[in-house]
KEMAR-729783 format. One record per residue (C-alpha): residue number from 1; x, y, z. Coordinates in steps of 0.05 Angstrom, whole numbers, plus 32768, in hexadecimal, padded with zeros to 4 digits. Layout:
N
    n  east  north    up
  NUM     X      Y     Z
...
% end
This chain:
101
    n  east  north    up
    1  8803   84AC  85EE
    2  880A   84F8  85EA
    3  8826   851A  8627
    4  87F6   854B  8648
    5  880F   8592  864C
    6  880A   85B0  8692
    7  87FE   85FA  8697
    8  87FA   8619  86DB
    9  87DF   865E  86EB
   10  8803   8696  86C8
   11  8838   86B2  86F5
   12  8846   86EE  86C9
   13  8823   872E  86DD
   14  87FA   8753  86A9
   15  8801   879C  8696
   16  87C0   87C1  86A0
   17  87AD   87EF  8665
   18  87A1   8829  8695
   19  87E1   881E  86BC
   20  8804   885F  86A7
   21  87CB   888E  86BB
   22  87B8   8864  86F9
   23  8800   8864  8711
   24  87FF   88B1  8712
   25  87BE   88B1  8739
   26  87DB   887F  876C
   27  8819   88AA  8776
   28  87ED   88E8  877F
   29  87C1   88C5  87B2
   30  87FF   88B6  87DC
   31  8813   88FF  87DB
   32  87D0   8920  87E8
   33  879E   8921  8821
   34  8759   8905  881F
   35  8723   8929  87F8
   36  86E3   8911  87D8
   37  8707   890E  8796
   38  8743   88E7  87B1
   39  8716   88B6  87D6
   40  86EF   88AA  8796
   41  872F   889F  876F
   42  874A   886F  87A2
   43  8709   8847  87A2
   44  8707   8847  8756
   45  874D   882B  8750
   46  8744   87F8  8787
   47  8708   87DD  8761
   48  872E   87DE  871F
   49  876A   87B8  873A
   50  8745   8787  8768
   51  875D   8743  8753
   52  8785   875E  8718
   53  87C3   8733  870C
   54  87F5   876B  8707
   55  8800   87B5  8716
   56  881B   87A0  875A
   57  883B   87E5  8764
   58  87F7   8807  875C
   59  87D4   87D4  8788
   60  8808   87DE  87BF
   61  8803   882A  87BB
   62  87B7   8827  87C0
   63  87BE   87FE  87FF
   64  87F0   8831  881A
   65  87BF   8869  880D
   66  8788   8843  8833
   67  87B7   883A  886E
   68  87CF   8883  886B
   69  8788   889B  886D
   70  8777   8868  88A3
   71  8740   8847  887A
   72  872B   8800  886A
   73  870F   87EF  8825
   74  86CA   87E8  8846
   75  86CD   882D  8866
   76  86E8   884C  8825
   77  86B0   882E  87FC
   78  867D   8846  8830
   79  8699   888D  882B
   80  869A   888D  87DF
   81  8653   8873  87DB
   82  863F   88B0  8804
   83  866A   88DE  87D8
   84  864B   88C4  8798
   85  8604   88C7  87B4
   86  860A   8912  87C2
   87  862C   892B  8783
   88  8659   891F  8749
   89  86A0   8920  8762
   90  86BE   8920  871B
   91  8693   8958  86FF
   92  86BC   8994  86EA
   93  86FF   8970  86F0
   94  8709   8966  86A5
   95  8703   891A  86AA
   96  86E2   88F3  8673
   97  86C6   88C2  86A6
   98  8686   88C7  86CD
   99  8682   88BA  8717
  100  8672   8870  870C
  101  86B0   885F  86E2
% end
């Protein structure tokens, strides 16, 4: 009888394809104060890395930024919904992404 191979969950973290640029954003967020743009960037990255098996450094820095600005994820998302409903925070910043990316 053939022996069944047991494979558990992968313990190796994955490298996110946007890690290099996102790492720079995370560092900047820790150095700067809140602004509509920075809040939108923090929310965008929190959504991108939610449940992602890797980029632990970015995920930790995003949590530090939340704490530094005395926000919860829920309060951040509430603020950014208001920001996005009143205008386009990325317009004129030279980004190739729209507000919804």
